[in-house]
TILORO-824972 format. One record per residue (C-alpha): y, z, x; residue in one letter. Coordinates in steps of 0.2 Angstrom, whole numbers, plus 5000, padded with zeros to 4 digits. Layout:
BEGIN
YZXA ...
***
This chain:
BEGIN
434153134502M 434353064519S 435553154531S 437253074533I 438153154547V 440053134549R 440353124568E 441653244577A 442753094580S 444253184587H 443253284599A 443753244617G 445553194612S 446253324599W 445053464605Y 443753494619D 442153404616E 441153534627G 440453664616G 440553804629A 442353764634R 442853744616L 442053914611E 442953994626S 444553934620Q 444253984602L 443754154608D 445354174618G 446554124604W 445554234591L 445654384604A 447554364606A 447754354587A 446654504584N 447754604597S 449254584585D 448954724572A 450554674563D 449754514557S 448354584548N 448154524530H 446254534527T 445154494518P 445754314516A 445254224499R 446154074506A 447154034522I 448453904526I 448253844544A 448853694555P 447853544560H 448753474576A 447853454593G 447253624598Y 448353634613S 449853634601Y 449153724585S 447553814591G 448453974595P 449353984578T 447753934568A 446854084575A 448054204566F 447354124549A 445554124554Y 445554304560K 445954354542Q 444254294536I 442754414534I 441354294533P 439854404529D 439754374510N 440554204509V 439354074503Q 440553914504R 442153854511V 443353734502F 444353634514I 445853544507L 446753424519G 448053294516P 447653104518S 448653034533H 447852854534H 447452804516V 448452814500Y 447652914486L 448352954469K 447053094467G 445853184478C 444253124486A 442553204491L 441353164505S 439653074504R 439053154520C 437753294520T 438353364537E 439953374547Y 439653384566A 440553494578T 440353534597P 439753704591L 438453644579G 438453554562N 439053614545L 438153574529K 439053514514L 438753594497D 437953454488A 437853554471A 439653594471I 440153414476I 439153354461A 440053474450E 441753414455L 441153234454N 440553264436A 442353314431T 442753124434Q 444353174443S 443753134460F 443352974470E 442252974486F 442852934503M 442052804514T 441252864530K 442552774540S 443952854530V 443153024532D 442953004551E 444752934553E 445553084545E 445953234556H 446653354544S 444953424539I 444053394555E 445253504565M 444753654555H 442853624557L 442653714575P 443553864569Y 442453874553I 440953854563R 441453984575K 442054114562V 440454084552F 439254084567N 438254234560K 438254164542N 437254004545A 437053984527N 438853954522A 439153774516T 440753674516I 441653574502V 442953454510P 444253384498I 445453254504L 447053274494V 448153124490G 449953104486A 449953194470L 451253214457A 451653394452T 450653364436E 449153314446K 449253464457E 449153564441A 447553464435V 446653494452Y 447253674452G 446453704435K 444853624441I 444753724457L 445253894449A 443553954444P 442953924462Y 444554014469L 444154164457A 442454184464N 442454294480P 440954204486A 442154064491N 443554044503I 444853904503F 445553834519V 447153734516V 447653614530S 449453594533S 450753574548D 452553614543F 454253524548C 453953364558H 455753354565W 456553204575G 456953024574S 455052974577R 454753064561F 456252994552N 456853164548Y 458353254556T 458853364542Y 459753524547T 460253674537T 461753714547S 462753644562S 463253814568Q 461453854575V 460353764587P 459253634580I 457653734582H 458453884573E 458953764559S 457153704558I 456553884558N 457653924543I 457153774534L 455253814536D 455453994531H 456353944515Q 454853854510G 453653984517M 454554114506A 454254014490L 452453994495I 452354184498E 453054214481R 451754094473L 453153994466D 452453824462C 453953754453D 455153824467G 454153754481F 454153584472A 456053594469A 456253644488Y 455253494494L 456253374482K 457953444489S 457553464507T 456253324509K 455453444522N 454053344531T 452653474527I 451153354528C 450053474518G 451253504504R 450053434491H 448553534496P 449753684496I 450353634479G 448553624473V 448153804480L 449753874471L 449253794455Q 447453854456A 448154034459I 449254004443R 447853954433A 446754104438V 448154224434R 448354154417T 446554194412T 446154344423D 447454484423T 446454584436A 446654444449F 448154504459Q 448554384473P 449554424488N 449954284500L 450854324517K 451254204532F 450654294548V 451154174561K 452454034564Y 452753924580A 453553764585Q 452853634597S 454453634606S 456253694604A 457353554599C 459153564606K 459753384604T 459553234592Q 458353154605R 457153294604D 455653314592S 454453454586S 453153504574V 453053674566S 451453774563Y 451153914551A 449754024546S 449554114530A 448254224522S 447954244503L 447254414499R 446654474481V 447054654479D 
***
């Protein structure tokens, strides 16, 4: 089959297009994360990490990526939300490689064929693939962390606006892959997008500064995710309307964990958020911010 390469379309704008400069940035952020012993939650079977421009979210993402021990990992599933096209389900890529300034990543054709055989997925066009940033923003970190494991492949999955029932369907499909320690899942999500430009100005209390209200709001959702509470997280989103853009990929991960636990009592998942940050501290209704959170799922 001829090679089809997805270009690093956001390099030079959302992150540095120079390989040496980008690698130096990632080294610095990973070193800073590794110096924080209290945030250790290894080895990760899955991580949740942000996908904003690296100047905003790169340091927070490092706390998730430091949890990965890549030595025996064969493939990385990347679940990212669709920002530009409406999908009722999930979509796979027709590309054979994804480019990054640090080197290309190979897609796992065999696994993509297995997923396609379920008849539950569609395929992205190359233009849709390259326009979306939620998956791309994880590629340099994956390439960096797996640098000494050149045989590891990736399985990108673009996740649409799924009903809760559909999240359960995809969770069951992906459960056997999550149960396999040769696989790691990367779930792409920013947290609260607050401000009039996001059409979201919800506050938990008028008695605290806005940025603290956002902190409380996000941590309510993060606590439900840590408890692996699919239903509670869905109810929380319905109640607060919190603008967590990767809520559906997170929902699919939670449903996959639920599906594994129903068939394998030895599977003991332990999810912990290891870092939280906001792009700015909102103090007035004129302000805006985006929240970033990193988590690691360990199987004890």
